[in-house]
DSSP file (Angstrom, degrees, kcal/mol; ACC not computed):
  #  RESIDUE AA STRUCTURE BP1 BP2  ACC     N-H-->O    O-->H-N    N-H-->O    O-->H-N    TCO  KAPPA ALPHA  PHI   PSI    X-CA   Y-CA   Z-CA
    1    1 A X    >>        0   0    0      0, 0.0     4,-2.0     0, 0.0     3,-0.6   0.000 360.0 360.0 360.0 -31.5   21.9    1.0 -130.6
    2    2 A X  H 3>  +     0   0    0      1,-0.3     4,-2.5     2,-0.2     5,-0.2   0.840 360.0  56.2 -63.9 -31.6   24.9    2.4 -128.8
    3    3 A X  H 3> S+     0   0    0      2,-0.2     4,-2.0     1,-0.2    -1,-0.3   0.879 109.2  46.8 -57.6 -40.3   27.0   -0.6 -129.9
    4    4 A X  H <> S+     0   0    0     -3,-0.6     4,-2.2     2,-0.2    -2,-0.2   0.835 110.3  52.7 -74.7 -32.3   26.1    0.2 -133.5
    5    5 A X  H  X S+     0   0    0     -4,-2.0     4,-1.3     2,-0.2    -2,-0.2   0.858 111.9  44.7 -71.2 -37.2   26.9    3.8 -133.1
    6    6 A X  H  X S+     0   0    0     -4,-2.5     4,-1.5    -5,-0.2    -2,-0.2   0.921 111.1  54.8 -69.5 -37.6   30.3    3.1 -131.7
    7    7 A X  H  < S+     0   0    0     -4,-2.0     3,-0.5     1,-0.3     4,-0.5   0.946 111.5  44.5 -57.8 -48.4   30.9    0.4 -134.5
    8    8 A X  H  < S+     0   0    0     -4,-2.2    -1,-0.3     1,-0.2    -2,-0.2   0.829 122.5  37.4 -70.3 -25.4   30.1    3.0 -137.1
    9    9 A X  H >< S+     0   0    0     -4,-1.3     3,-0.9    -3,-0.2    -1,-0.2   0.499  88.9  90.2 -99.4  -8.1   32.3    5.8 -135.4
   10   10 A X  T 3< S+     0   0    0     -4,-1.5    -1,-0.2    -3,-0.5    -2,-0.1   0.876  90.1  45.7 -72.5 -39.7   35.3    3.8 -134.0
   11   11 A X  T 3  S+     0   0    0     -4,-0.5    -1,-0.3    -3,-0.2    -2,-0.1   0.654  89.1 107.7 -81.0 -15.2   37.4    4.2 -137.2
   12   12 A X    <   -     0   0    0     -3,-0.9     4,-0.1     1,-0.1    -3,-0.0  -0.248  55.9-157.0 -64.4 153.6   36.7    8.1 -137.6
   13   13 A X        +     0   0    0      2,-0.1     2,-0.2    28,-0.0    -1,-0.1   0.490  68.1  75.4-108.8 -12.6   39.6   10.3 -136.7
   14   14 A X  S    S-     0   0    0      1,-0.1    27,-0.1     0, 0.0    -2,-0.0  -0.627  95.1 -83.5-104.4 166.1   37.6   13.4 -135.9
   15   15 A X        -     0   0    0     -2,-0.2     2,-0.4    27,-0.1    27,-0.2  -0.315  42.7-156.4 -64.6 146.5   35.5   14.2 -132.8
   16   16 A X  E     -a   42   0A   0     25,-1.6    27,-2.1    -4,-0.1     2,-0.4  -0.977   5.9-161.6-126.2 132.6   31.9   12.8 -132.8
   17   17 A X  E     -a   43   0A   0     -2,-0.4     2,-0.6    25,-0.2    27,-0.3  -0.967  10.7-148.0-116.5 133.1   28.9   14.2 -130.8
   18   18 A X  E     -a   44   0A   0     25,-3.1    27,-1.8    -2,-0.4     2,-0.2  -0.895  16.8-129.1-104.6 119.6   25.9   11.9 -130.3
   19   19 A X  E     -a   45   0A   0     -2,-0.6     2,-0.4    25,-0.2    27,-0.2  -0.457  28.4-172.9 -68.4 127.8   22.5   13.7 -130.1
   20   20 A X  E     -a   46   0A   0     25,-2.5    27,-2.0    -2,-0.2     2,-0.2  -0.972  23.4-129.2-130.9 119.7   20.5   12.7 -127.0
   21   21 A X  E >   -a   47   0A   0     -2,-0.4     3,-1.5    25,-0.2     4,-0.5  -0.494  18.0-137.3 -67.4 134.3   16.9   13.7 -126.2
   22   22 A X  G >> S+     0   0    0     25,-4.7     3,-1.0     1,-0.3     4,-0.6   0.866 103.0  57.7 -61.9 -29.8   16.8   15.1 -122.7
   23   23 A X  G 34 S+     0   0    0     24,-0.3    -1,-0.3     1,-0.2     4,-0.2   0.719 112.8  40.2 -70.7 -13.2   13.6   13.3 -121.9
   24   24 A X  G <> S+     0   0    0     -3,-1.5     4,-0.8     2,-0.1    -1,-0.2   0.375  88.7  92.4-110.0  -1.3   15.3    9.9 -122.8
   25   25 A X  T <4 S+     0   0    0     -3,-1.0     3,-0.4    -4,-0.5     4,-0.4   0.916  84.1  54.2 -66.9 -39.2   18.8   10.6 -121.1
   26   26 A X  T >< S+     0   0    0     -4,-0.6     3,-1.2     1,-0.2     4,-0.3   0.945 109.4  45.6 -57.1 -50.6   17.7    9.0 -117.7
   27   27 A X  T 34 S+     0   0    0      1,-0.3    -1,-0.2    -4,-0.2     4,-0.2   0.696 119.8  41.1 -71.1 -16.8   16.6    5.7 -119.2
   28   28 A X  T 3X S+     0   0    0     -4,-0.8     4,-2.6    -3,-0.4     5,-0.3   0.280  78.3 115.0-116.1  14.8   19.7    5.5 -121.3
   29   29 A X  H <> S+     0   0    0     -3,-1.2     4,-2.5    -4,-0.4     5,-0.2   0.893  80.4  44.3 -52.2 -52.6   22.3    6.8 -118.7
   30   30 A X  H  > S+     0   0    0     -4,-0.3     4,-2.5     1,-0.2     5,-0.2   0.954 114.2  49.3 -71.0 -45.5   24.3    3.4 -118.4
   31   31 A X  H  > S+     0   0    0      1,-0.2     4,-1.8     2,-0.2    -1,-0.2   0.906 113.7  46.0 -61.2 -37.2   24.4    2.8 -122.2
   32   32 A X  H  X S+     0   0    0     -4,-2.6     4,-2.6     2,-0.2    -1,-0.2   0.882 111.5  53.3 -77.9 -33.5   25.6    6.5 -122.9
   33   33 A X  H  X S+     0   0    0     -4,-2.5     4,-1.4    -5,-0.3    -1,-0.2   0.956 108.2  47.4 -54.8 -49.0   28.2    6.1 -120.2
   34   34 A X  H  X S+     0   0    0     -4,-2.5     4,-0.7     1,-0.2    -2,-0.2   0.875 112.2  54.2 -60.9 -39.9   29.5    2.9 -121.7
   35   35 A X  H >X S+     0   0    0     -4,-1.8     3,-1.1     1,-0.2     4,-0.5   0.934 107.0  48.5 -63.7 -49.4   29.6    4.9 -125.1
   36   36 A X  H >< S+     0   0    0     -4,-2.6     3,-0.6     1,-0.2    -1,-0.2   0.803 104.7  60.1 -60.9 -27.5   31.6    7.7 -123.8
   37   37 A X  H 3< S+     0   0    0     -4,-1.4    -1,-0.2     1,-0.2    -2,-0.2   0.657  91.4  69.6 -71.0 -20.2   34.1    5.3 -122.3
   38   38 A X  H << S+     0   0    0     -3,-1.1     2,-0.3    -4,-0.7    -1,-0.2   0.789 112.0   8.3 -76.7 -28.8   34.9    3.9 -125.7
   39   39 A X    X<  -     0   0    0     -3,-0.6     3,-0.9    -4,-0.5    -1,-0.2  -0.988  52.0-139.4-150.8 141.0   36.7    7.1 -127.0
   40   40 A X  T 3  S+     0   0    0     -2,-0.3    -3,-0.0     1,-0.2    -1,-0.0   0.633 105.1  66.6 -67.0 -15.9   37.9   10.4 -125.9
   41   41 A X  T 3  S+     0   0    0    -26,-0.1   -25,-1.6   -27,-0.1     2,-0.3   0.683  83.5  93.9 -82.0 -16.0   36.6   11.8 -129.2
   42   42 A X  E <   +a   16   0A   0     -3,-0.9     2,-0.3    -6,-0.2   -25,-0.2  -0.552  47.0 165.7 -84.2 135.9   32.9   11.1 -128.2
   43   43 A X  E     -a   17   0A   0    -27,-2.1   -25,-3.1    -2,-0.3     2,-0.4  -0.914  28.4-123.7-136.7 172.2   30.6   13.7 -126.6
   44   44 A X  E     -ab  18  71A   0     26,-2.4    28,-2.9    -2,-0.3     2,-0.6  -0.938   9.8-160.9-112.0 134.7   26.9   14.0 -126.0
   45   45 A X  E     -ab  19  72A   0    -27,-1.8   -25,-2.5    -2,-0.4     2,-0.4  -0.923  15.7-152.6-119.3 108.2   24.7   16.9 -127.1
   46   46 A X  E     +ab  20  73A   0     26,-3.7    28,-3.5    -2,-0.6     2,-0.3  -0.638  21.2 173.3 -77.8 125.6   21.4   17.0 -125.0
   47   47 A X  E     -ab  21  74A   0    -27,-2.0   -25,-4.7    -2,-0.4     2,-0.4  -0.784  16.1-147.9-128.8 167.4   18.5   18.5 -126.8
   48   48 A X        -     0   0    0     26,-0.8     2,-0.2    -2,-0.3   -27,-0.0  -0.998  13.0-127.0-142.7 138.8   14.8   18.9 -126.0
   49   49 A X    >   -     0   0    0     -2,-0.4     3,-1.5     1,-0.1   -26,-0.0  -0.533  38.2-102.7 -79.4 155.0   11.7   19.0 -128.0
   50   50 A X  T 3  S+     0   0    0      1,-0.3    -1,-0.1    -2,-0.2    26,-0.0   0.832 118.7  28.0 -52.9 -40.1    9.3   21.8 -127.5
   51   51 A X  T 3  S+     0   0    0      2,-0.1    -1,-0.3     0, 0.0    -3,-0.0   0.235  88.1 134.7-108.6  11.2    6.8   19.8 -125.3
   52   52 A X    <   -     0   0    0     -3,-1.5     2,-0.5     1,-0.1    -4,-0.0  -0.220  45.0-142.9 -57.9 147.3    9.1   17.3 -123.7
   53   53 A X        +     0   0    0      2,-0.0     2,-0.3   -30,-0.0    -2,-0.1  -0.968  36.5 136.6-112.7 126.8    8.9   16.6 -120.0
   54   54 A X        -     0   0    0     -2,-0.5     2,-0.7   -30,-0.0   -31,-0.1  -0.972  53.8-103.6-157.7 166.8   11.9   16.0 -118.0
   55   55 A X    >   -     0   0    0     -2,-0.3     3,-0.9     1,-0.2     4,-0.3  -0.844  17.7-158.9-100.7 123.4   13.3   17.0 -114.6
   56   56 A X  G >  S+     0   0    0     -2,-0.7     3,-1.9     1,-0.3     4,-0.3   0.842  93.6  67.5 -63.8 -31.4   16.1   19.7 -114.9
   57   57 A X  G >  S+     0   0    0      1,-0.3     3,-2.5     2,-0.2     4,-0.4   0.861  85.6  69.4 -56.8 -34.3   17.3   18.5 -111.5
   58   58 A X  G X> S+     0   0    0     -3,-0.9     4,-1.0     1,-0.3     3,-0.9   0.704  83.2  73.3 -59.5 -19.9   18.2   15.2 -113.1
   59   59 A X  H <> S+     0   0    0     -3,-1.9     4,-2.2    -4,-0.3    -1,-0.3   0.706  78.8  72.6 -63.8 -21.0   21.0   17.0 -114.9
   60   60 A X  H <> S+     0   0    0     -3,-2.5     4,-1.6    -4,-0.3    -1,-0.2   0.864  97.6  49.9 -68.0 -35.8   22.9   17.3 -111.6
   61   61 A X  H <> S+     0   0    0     -3,-0.9     4,-2.3    -4,-0.4    -1,-0.2   0.925 111.4  46.8 -69.4 -38.9   23.7   13.4 -112.0
   62   62 A X  H  X S+     0   0    0     -4,-1.0     4,-2.4     1,-0.2    -2,-0.2   0.863 109.0  54.5 -73.3 -30.8   24.8   13.7 -115.5
   63   63 A X  H  < S+     0   0    0     -4,-2.2    -1,-0.2     1,-0.2    -2,-0.2   0.874 113.5  45.8 -62.6 -36.2   27.1   16.8 -114.6
   64   64 A X  H  < S+     0   0    0     -4,-1.6    -2,-0.2    -5,-0.2    -1,-0.2   0.877 117.2  40.2 -75.8 -35.6   28.7   14.7 -112.0
   65   65 A X  H  < S+     0   0    0     -4,-2.3     2,-0.4    -5,-0.1    -2,-0.2   0.853 111.7  56.6 -82.1 -34.6   29.1   11.6 -114.0
   66   66 A X  S  < S-     0   0    0     -4,-2.4     5,-0.1    -5,-0.2     4,-0.1  -0.829  90.7-104.7-101.6 132.8   30.3   13.1 -117.3
   67   67 A X    >   -     0   0    0     -2,-0.4     3,-3.2     1,-0.1     4,-0.4  -0.280  31.7-123.6 -47.2 130.3   33.3   15.4 -117.9
   68   68 A X  G >  S+     0   0    0      1,-0.3     3,-0.6     2,-0.2    -1,-0.1   0.793 111.4  55.8 -50.2 -29.8   32.0   18.9 -118.4
   69   69 A X  G 3  S+     0   0    0      1,-0.2    -1,-0.3     3,-0.0    -2,-0.1   0.402 103.4  56.1 -86.9  12.0   33.8   19.0 -121.8
   70   70 A X  G <  S+     0   0    0     -3,-3.2   -26,-2.4     1,-0.2     2,-0.4   0.339  99.4  62.9-124.7   7.5   32.0   15.8 -123.0
   71   71 A X  E <   -b   44   0A   0     -3,-0.6     2,-0.3    -4,-0.4   -26,-0.2  -0.963  60.4-179.0-135.5 127.0   28.5   16.9 -122.6
   72   72 A X  E     -b   45   0A   0    -28,-2.9   -26,-3.7    -2,-0.4     2,-0.5  -0.832  16.7-138.3-121.1 154.9   26.7   19.9 -124.4
   73   73 A X  E     -b   46   0A   0     -2,-0.3     2,-0.5   -28,-0.2   -26,-0.2  -0.953  15.0-175.9-119.1 130.6   23.2   21.3 -124.2
   74   74 A X  E     +b   47   0A   0    -28,-3.5   -26,-0.8    -2,-0.5     2,-0.3  -0.820  42.3 141.0-118.4  83.8   21.1   22.4 -127.0
   75   75 A X        -     0   0    0     -2,-0.5    -2,-0.1   -28,-0.2   -28,-0.0  -0.777  59.3 -83.3-123.2 163.0   18.2   23.7 -124.8
   76   76 A X     >  -     0   0    0     -2,-0.3     4,-2.4     1,-0.1     3,-0.3  -0.266  49.0-108.5 -57.3 150.4   15.8   26.7 -124.9
   77   77 A X  H  > S+     0   0    0      1,-0.2     4,-2.5     2,-0.2     5,-0.2   0.882 118.6  57.6 -52.6 -39.6   17.4   29.8 -123.4
   78   78 A X  H  > S+     0   0    0      1,-0.2     4,-1.7     2,-0.2    -1,-0.2   0.923 109.3  46.4 -58.9 -44.3   15.1   29.6 -120.3
   79   79 A X  H  > S+     0   0    0     -3,-0.3     4,-2.8     1,-0.2     5,-0.2   0.880 110.8  51.8 -67.5 -40.7   16.4   26.0 -119.6
   80   80 A X  H  X S+     0   0    0     -4,-2.4     4,-2.2     2,-0.2    -1,-0.2   0.906 107.1  52.5 -59.0 -43.6   20.0   26.9 -120.1
   81   81 A X  H  X S+     0   0    0     -4,-2.5     4,-2.3     2,-0.2    -1,-0.2   0.896 111.2  47.9 -60.9 -42.8   19.6   29.8 -117.7
   82   82 A X  H  X S+     0   0    0     -4,-1.7     4,-2.7     1,-0.2    -2,-0.2   0.943 111.2  50.8 -60.7 -50.0   18.2   27.3 -115.1
   83   83 A X  H  X S+     0   0    0     -4,-2.8     4,-1.9     1,-0.2    -2,-0.2   0.888 110.7  47.9 -63.5 -36.0   20.9   24.9 -115.7
   84   84 A X  H  X S+     0   0    0     -4,-2.2     4,-2.4    -5,-0.2    -1,-0.2   0.909 109.4  53.0 -65.7 -41.4   23.5   27.6 -115.2
   85   85 A X  H  X S+     0   0    0     -4,-2.3     4,-2.9     1,-0.2    -2,-0.2   0.942 110.4  48.0 -60.0 -49.8   21.8   28.7 -112.1
   86   86 A X  H  X S+     0   0    0     -4,-2.7     4,-1.4     1,-0.2    -1,-0.2   0.872 109.5  54.2 -61.5 -35.6   22.0   25.1 -110.8
   87   87 A X  H >X S+     0   0    0     -4,-1.9     4,-0.8     2,-0.2     3,-0.6   0.961 110.9  44.7 -67.2 -51.6   25.7   24.8 -111.7
   88   88 A X  H >< S+     0   0    0     -4,-2.4     3,-1.3     1,-0.2    -2,-0.2   0.911 108.9  56.0 -54.1 -49.6   26.6   27.9 -109.8
   89   89 A X  H 3< S+     0   0    0     -4,-2.9    -1,-0.2     1,-0.3    -2,-0.2   0.789 105.6  54.4 -56.4 -31.0   24.5   26.9 -106.8
   90   90 A X  H <<        0   0    0     -4,-1.4    -1,-0.3    -3,-0.6    -2,-0.2   0.689 360.0 360.0 -82.4 -16.7   26.4   23.6 -106.6
   91   91 A X    <<        0   0    0     -3,-1.3    -1,-0.2    -4,-0.8    -2,-0.2   0.474 360.0 360.0 -78.4 360.0   29.9   25.2 -106.5
């Protein structure tokens, strides 16, 4: 699917963010990494469903792998606060 996404967006001139469900991020990591390498205009927006299960700890890997300016989080406030705490603890 990422190849089709890139094909559709390659000729666009404006920035493009691809929504990624947090629960599926881990299993799609290599494909999403490839996608971000195709253009500096591409970013990811990680979101979660109300009852999704995922390990917030896994975000450490993504924060290290992706430029902080290329990954955004659309998460409930409680998860955003936890993610921010993890960020500060790593510094």
